[in-house]
C-alpha positions in Angstrom: -15.4 -213.8 177.1 -14.6 -217.2 178.7 -17.0 -219.5 180.5 -16.8 -220.7 184.1 -16.6 -224.3 185.1 -20.2 -224.1 186.4 -21.4 -222.8 183.0 -19.7 -225.7 181.2 -21.2 -228.1 183.6 -24.5 -226.6 183.0 -24.0 -226.8 179.3 -22.9 -230.5 179.6 -26.1 -231.2 181.7 -28.2 -229.5 179.1 -26.8 -231.5 176.4 -27.4 -234.7 178.2 -31.1 -233.9 178.9 -31.4 -233.0 175.2 -30.2 -236.3 174.0 -32.5 -238.1 176.4 -35.3 -236.1 175.3 -34.5 -236.8 171.6 -36.0 -240.4 171.7 -37.2 -240.5 168.1 -39.0 -243.7 166.5 -37.0 -245.5 164.0 -38.2 -246.9 160.7 -37.9 -250.4 162.3 -40.3 -249.3 165.0 -42.7 -247.8 162.4 -42.3 -249.7 159.1 -45.4 -248.0 157.6 -44.3 -244.5 158.4 -42.8 -241.9 156.4 -39.1 -241.7 157.1 -37.4 -238.3 157.8 -33.8 -238.4 157.0 -31.8 -235.6 158.8 -28.5 -234.5 160.0 -28.3 -236.3 163.5 -25.1 -234.6 164.4 -26.5 -231.1 164.2 -28.4 -229.8 167.3 -30.5 -227.3 165.2 -31.6 -230.4 163.0 -32.2 -232.6 166.0 -34.2 -229.8 167.8 -36.3 -229.3 164.7 -37.2 -233.0 164.1 -37.9 -233.2 167.8 -40.6 -230.6 167.2 -41.9 -232.6 164.2 -42.1 -235.8 166.4 -44.1 -233.9 169.1 -46.5 -232.6 166.5 -46.8 -236.1 164.9 -49.3 -237.4 167.7 -50.6 -239.9 165.0 -47.5 -241.7 164.7 -47.1 -241.1 160.9 -43.3 -240.5 160.9 -40.1 -242.4 161.6 -36.6 -240.6 161.9 -33.1 -241.7 161.1 -29.8 -239.7 161.0 -28.1 -239.5 157.6 -24.9 -240.6 159.5 -26.6 -244.1 160.1 -25.3 -246.7 157.6 -28.9 -248.0 157.4 -29.8 -245.1 155.1 -27.3 -245.9 152.4 -28.5 -249.6 152.6 -32.1 -249.0 152.2 -31.7 -245.9 149.8 -28.6 -246.5 148.0 -29.3 -243.9 145.4 -29.1 -241.1 148.2 -25.8 -239.5 148.5 -24.0 -238.1 151.7 -23.5 -234.8 150.0 -27.1 -234.3 149.0 -28.2 -235.5 152.5 -26.0 -232.9 154.1 -27.6 -230.0 152.1 -31.2 -230.9 152.9 -33.7 -233.0 154.9 -35.2 -235.8 152.9 -38.5 -237.5 153.6 -39.1 -240.8 151.8 -42.9 -241.2 152.1 -44.6 -244.5 152.6 -44.9 -244.9 148.8 -41.2 -244.4 148.3 -41.5 -240.9 146.8 -38.8 -238.5 148.0 -39.4 -234.9 149.4 -36.2 -232.8 149.5 -35.7 -229.5 151.4 -38.5 -227.1 151.2 -40.6 -229.6 149.6 -40.1 -231.9 152.7 -41.5 -229.0 154.8 -44.3 -228.5 152.5 -45.1 -232.2 152.5 -45.2 -232.2 156.3 -47.6 -229.3 156.4 -50.1 -231.7 154.7 -49.1 -234.8 156.5 -49.1 -233.6 160.1 -52.5 -232.1 161.3 -50.9 -229.6 163.6 -49.0 -228.2 160.8 -52.0 -227.8 158.6 -52.3 -224.0 159.4 -48.9 -223.5 157.6 -50.1 -225.4 154.5 -51.9 -222.5 152.7 -48.9 -220.3 153.2 -46.5 -223.0 151.8 -48.8 -223.8 148.9 -49.3 -220.4 147.5 -49.1 -220.8 143.7 -45.5 -220.1 142.3 -44.1 -219.7 145.9 -41.8 -222.9 145.9 -38.7 -221.0 144.6 -39.0 -218.5 147.5 -39.3 -221.5 149.9 -36.4 -223.2 148.2 -34.3 -220.2 148.6 -35.1 -219.7 152.3 -34.6 -223.3 153.1 -31.1 -223.2 151.4 -30.2 -220.2 153.4 -31.2 -221.9 156.8 -29.6 -225.3 155.8 -26.4 -223.6 154.7 -26.3 -221.7 157.9 -27.8 -224.3 160.4 -24.5 -224.7 162.4 -24.3 -220.8 163.0 -27.9 -220.2 163.8 -28.3 -219.4 167.3 -24.6 -218.6 167.8 -21.7 -221.0 168.5 -23.9 -222.8 171.1 -25.7 -224.6 168.3 -22.8 -226.8 167.1 -22.4 -230.4 166.1 -21.2 -232.9 168.6 -17.6 -233.7 168.8 -16.8 -230.5 166.8 -17.9 -232.6 163.5 -19.3 -229.5 162.1 -16.4 -227.1 162.8 -15.7 -226.8 159.1 -18.9 -224.8 158.7 -17.5 -222.2 161.0 -14.5 -221.5 159.0 
């Protein structure tokens, strides 16, 4: 099934609106905030951090794409491959929260996510959350169909 020119134009306009909406505070703007390092080339990832940003009415989070060289300057121990596999939060004390642990951390840090905290903190449940996180992260470019795809076909390899 091919798309019409009108559908392509509409999709391009939606993409422009999405980029305009995704104005996230940077670590430079919020130097005392926890820093969320995410895949800024992935629409699924950008949509999720935009949700975290909207829920963070207290301004406790700053965001940076793993593709920004500032990440490797500030945290030279973080590897690109590691960051491509999971979101990382570097908290204001320098501690790292990776993958499912980052979601668990946010459930304690962002008041509007507190209702999730009891579920995410069930004793001995972390292996389950890690497995679910890895499943979603591994398939993040496919979730929602081909429409959720990285800019400039950067993630085409994940569809092969």
